[in-house]
C-alpha positions in Angstrom: 56.7 13.5 7.8 56.4 17.1 6.8 54.4 19.5 9.0 51.0 20.1 7.6 50.6 23.8 7.1 47.6 26.1 7.5 45.0 25.7 4.9 41.9 27.7 4.2 38.8 26.8 6.2 36.8 27.1 3.0 39.2 24.6 1.3 38.6 22.1 4.0 34.8 22.6 3.7 34.9 22.3 -0.1 37.0 19.2 -0.2 34.9 17.6 2.6 31.9 15.4 1.7 29.2 17.7 0.4 25.7 16.6 0.1 22.5 18.2 -1.4 19.0 16.7 -1.6 17.5 13.3 -0.8 18.8 10.4 -2.7 17.7 6.7 -2.9 19.4 3.5 -3.9 18.7 -0.2 -3.6 17.1 -1.1 -0.2 18.9 -3.7 1.8 17.4 -5.4 4.9 19.6 -6.0 7.9 19.2 -8.8 10.5 21.5 -8.8 13.5 22.3 -12.4 14.4 24.7 -11.6 17.3 27.0 -8.9 18.4 29.4 -9.7 15.5 27.1 -11.1 12.8 25.0 -9.3 10.2 22.8 -10.7 7.4 21.6 -8.6 4.5 19.3 -9.3 1.5 18.5 -7.2 -1.5 15.4 -5.0 -1.3 13.3 -3.5 -4.0 15.0 -1.4 -6.6 14.3 2.3 -6.4 14.3 4.8 -9.2 17.3 7.1 -9.1 16.2 10.7 -9.2 18.3 13.2 -11.1 19.6 16.0 -8.9 20.8 19.5 -9.7 23.7 21.2 -8.1 23.1 24.8 -7.5 25.8 27.4 -8.1 24.2 29.8 -5.7 26.1 30.7 -2.5 24.4 29.0 0.4 23.1 31.1 3.3 23.5 28.4 5.9 26.0 25.6 6.6 25.4 22.4 8.5 28.5 20.3 9.3 27.7 16.7 10.2 30.6 14.9 11.8 30.4 11.1 12.3 33.0 10.5 15.0 35.1 7.4 14.5 33.5 6.6 11.1 36.0 5.0 8.8 35.8 3.5 5.3 34.7 0.2 6.6 31.9 1.8 8.6 30.9 3.5 5.3 31.0 0.2 3.5 28.8 -1.4 6.2 26.3 1.4 5.9 26.3 1.1 2.1 25.8 -2.7 2.3 23.1 -2.7 4.9 19.8 -0.8 5.0 19.4 0.4 8.6 15.6 0.7 8.4 13.4 -1.3 6.1 11.7 1.7 4.6 14.8 3.9 4.3 17.5 3.1 1.7 21.0 4.1 2.3 22.2 7.5 1.1 25.9 7.3 0.6 26.3 6.2 -3.0 24.2 9.0 -4.4 26.0 12.0 -2.9 26.5 14.5 -5.7 30.0 15.6 -4.6 32.5 13.4 -2.8 35.9 14.4 -1.5 38.7 13.9 0.9 40.2 16.1 3.6 43.4 15.7 5.6 42.9 16.0 9.3 46.0 14.3 10.5 47.7 15.6 13.6 51.0 17.5 13.2 53.2 14.5 14.2 52.2 11.0 13.1 49.7 9.6 10.7 46.9 8.9 13.2 45.0 11.6 15.0 42.4 12.1 17.7 39.1 14.0 17.8 40.8 17.1 19.2 43.5 17.6 16.6 41.1 16.5 13.8 38.3 18.8 14.8 40.8 21.7 15.2 41.9 21.1 11.7 38.3 21.1 10.5 37.3 24.2 12.6 40.4 26.3 11.9 42.3 24.8 8.9 45.4 24.4 11.1 47.1 21.1 11.9 48.0 20.7 15.6 49.2 18.2 18.2 47.3 15.3 19.6 44.6 16.3 22.1 44.9 20.1 21.5 41.8 22.3 20.9 41.9 25.6 19.0 45.6 26.1 19.2 48.5 25.4 16.8 51.4 23.1 17.5 53.2 25.9 19.3 50.3 26.7 21.6 49.1 29.8 19.7 45.4 30.5 19.6 43.9 30.1 16.1 40.5 31.5 15.0 37.8 29.0 14.3 34.9 28.9 11.9 32.3 29.8 14.6 34.2 32.9 15.6 34.6 34.0 12.0 30.8 33.4 11.4 29.7 35.2 14.5 31.8 38.2 13.5 29.9 38.3 10.2 26.4 38.1 11.8 25.8 34.4 11.8 24.2 32.4 14.5 26.1 29.2 15.5 25.0 26.0 17.2 26.2 22.6 18.4 24.2 19.4 18.7 26.0 16.2 19.9 25.0 12.9 21.4 28.3 13.1 23.4 29.2 15.4 26.3 29.1 19.0 25.2 32.8 19.7 26.1 34.0 16.6 24.2 36.8 17.2 21.7 34.8 17.5 18.5 32.3 20.2 19.5 34.7 22.0 21.9 37.2 22.5 19.0 34.7 24.9 17.5 34.5 27.0 20.7 37.5 26.6 22.9 41.3 27.2 22.8 43.1 25.0 25.3 46.3 22.9 25.3 44.4 19.7 26.4 40.9 18.4 25.6 40.9 17.3 29.3 40.6 20.9 30.6 36.9 20.5 31.1 36.3 23.5 33.3 38.3 25.9 31.0 36.3 24.6 28.0 33.0 25.2 29.8 34.0 28.7 30.8 34.9 29.5 27.2 31.5 28.2 26.1 30.0 30.7 28.5 32.1 33.5 27.1 31.5 32.6 23.5 29.1 33.8 20.9 27.5 30.3 20.4 23.7 30.5 20.3 22.7 26.9 21.0 24.3 23.9 22.7 22.6 20.5 23.1 24.7 17.7 24.6 25.4 15.5 27.6 27.3 15.4 30.9 30.1 12.9 31.6 32.3 12.1 34.6 30.9 15.0 36.6 33.0 15.8 39.7 35.9 13.7 38.6 39.5 15.1 37.9 39.1 18.4 36.0 35.3 18.0 35.4 33.1 20.3 37.5 30.1 18.9 39.4 26.8 19.0 37.6 25.7 22.0 39.7 28.9 24.0 38.8 28.6 23.0 35.2 25.0 24.3 34.9 26.0 27.5 36.8 28.7 28.1 34.3 26.4 27.6 31.3 23.7 29.9 32.8 26.1 32.8 32.5 25.2 32.8 28.8 22.5 30.2 28.0 18.9 29.8 29.0 18.6 26.1 30.1 15.7 24.2 28.6 13.9 21.4 30.4 13.4 17.9 29.0 10.4 19.1 26.9 12.8 21.2 24.9 10.2 24.0 24.9 11.7 27.0 23.2 11.4 30.3 25.1 8.7 32.8 23.9 10.0 34.5 20.8 10.7 38.2 21.0 12.9 40.3 18.8 16.0 38.2 19.7 15.9 34.9 21.5 18.4 34.3 24.2 21.0 31.6 23.6 19.7 28.2 24.7 21.2 25.0 26.0 19.8 21.5 26.9 22.1 19.3 28.9 21.4 15.6 29.5 22.8 12.9 31.8 25.7 10.7 30.6 24.6 8.3 27.9 21.0 9.6 28.0 21.3 10.5 24.3 22.4 7.4 22.4 20.5 5.7 19.5 17.1 6.2 18.0 15.4 4.5 21.0 16.6 7.2 23.3 14.4 10.1 24.4 15.6 12.5 23.2 17.8 11.3 20.4 20.1 13.0 17.9 17.4 13.4 15.3 14.9 15.1 17.7 17.6 17.4 19.1 18.7 18.4 15.6 15.1 19.1 14.7 14.7 21.4 17.7 18.0 23.2 16.9 16.8 23.9 13.4 13.5 25.3 14.7 15.4 27.7 16.9 17.9 28.8 14.3 15.3 29.3 11.6 13.2 31.4 13.9 16.0 34.0 13.7 16.4 36.3 10.7 20.1 35.4 10.4 22.2 32.9 8.6 23.6 30.1 10.7 26.3 27.4 11.0 25.3 24.3 12.9 27.6 21.5 14.0 25.9 18.1 14.4 28.0 15.2 15.8 27.1 11.6 16.1 29.6 10.1 18.5 28.0 6.6 18.8 30.2 5.2 16.1 33.4 6.1 18.0 32.2 4.8 21.4 30.9 1.6 19.8 34.0 1.0 17.8 36.3 1.6 20.8 34.3 -1.1 22.6 34.2 -3.4 19.5 30.4 -3.4 20.1 28.9 -4.3 16.8 25.3 -3.8 17.9 26.1 -0.2 19.1 27.8 0.5 15.8 24.8 -0.7 13.8 22.5 1.4 15.9 24.8 4.4 15.4 24.6 4.0 11.7 20.8 4.1 12.0 21.0 7.4 14.0 23.4 8.8 11.4 21.1 7.8 8.5 17.9 9.2 10.0 19.5 12.4 11.1 21.2 13.0 7.8 18.0 12.3 5.9 16.3 14.9 8.2 19.0 17.4 7.3 18.7 16.7 3.6 15.0 17.2 3.8 15.5 20.5 5.5 18.1 21.6 2.9 15.9 20.6 0.0 12.9 22.6 1.5 15.0 25.5 2.6 16.9 25.9 -0.6 19.7 28.0 1.0 21.5 25.4 3.1 24.7 23.5 2.4 25.1 20.1 4.1 28.7 18.9 4.7 29.0 15.3 5.9 32.4 14.1 7.1 34.3 12.2 9.8 37.3 12.9 12.0 39.1 9.6 12.2 38.6 5.8 12.1 38.2 3.7 15.2 38.4 -0.1 15.8 40.0 -1.4 12.6 36.6 -2.8 11.5 36.6 -5.5 8.8 33.4 -7.0 7.3 33.9 -10.7 6.5 31.7 -13.1 4.5 32.0 -16.8 4.0 30.2 -19.2 1.7 27.0 -18.9 3.7 25.7 -15.9 1.7 24.3 -13.5 2.7 25.7 -13.6 6.2 28.5 -11.3 7.2 30.6 -11.0 10.4 32.0 -7.9 11.8 35.6 -8.4 12.9 37.6 -5.9 15.1 41.4 -5.4 15.0 41.7 -2.8 17.8 40.0 -0.8 20.4 42.0 2.3 19.4 42.1 4.7 16.5 43.2 3.0 13.2 43.9 3.7 9.6 
């Protein structure tokens, strides 16, 4: 296989899945029979609303990454309405595209190499963050944006030094270098970080106390209420850090939707353009475990958060939404027999697939 050369960051963004507005299609009701079974039934038809694509240059960019979300996950989401009152969004995106986020060697990738490709436009080795295949530091989108006066932020339902968000901040040879990644967060220009802890005190992961000490070198830590600091001329960068698996599906308090809403409140309070990375990692974790219920709940979280972002973009009028994924996980297949409309979710692997 040839090496995949450096491509423009903006090319990656343009050919990624771009989304404007709120769109509606036929509603489909989902009934989970078991961990592997799904039923669906047609809902009421909805009227397709014409949309207009603006030629104006957006002021803000929100990149939504659905980790581990493959074409079968997309098909599942299109075939099943995750909430009775909310039709799926996928088929009515104005612009659809494809981006190549393969690692330098081999057709399959991991979140580190894939997110580095998205953040920098450079293909790299498996597990590397913010470096090329030869170990050279490569500038990422957040660094470019900060130098041009943008605010930047990260919201994830995974641990905040996980590969996808960290690729937009850190430059390390291995995604496992947790302490180095955290220190680079503290030395960065990132303005907001919402995420979890994981495996604290194990291997290269600092204790919770040390982790928070590192973050406090740059960020004001918010409590569980997510109350923003009193606004003055410039708000201090903020972070909200939660226990492992505290932020999962829509039943969690908080959840990805509420964290994203708070991040938008913070960013729009500043008189500056911004780039926000939002990651839903539930699809990846659920697919690694072949946990069909967790995948379905992850789809619900994606849909609600994406709807929220589209609402924001429509009202704001100056924001581009980019929805994409980093890789596929689990080898999901959706199987139906003669007992329509039942479906069964079948898994081929617990690893990354294509």
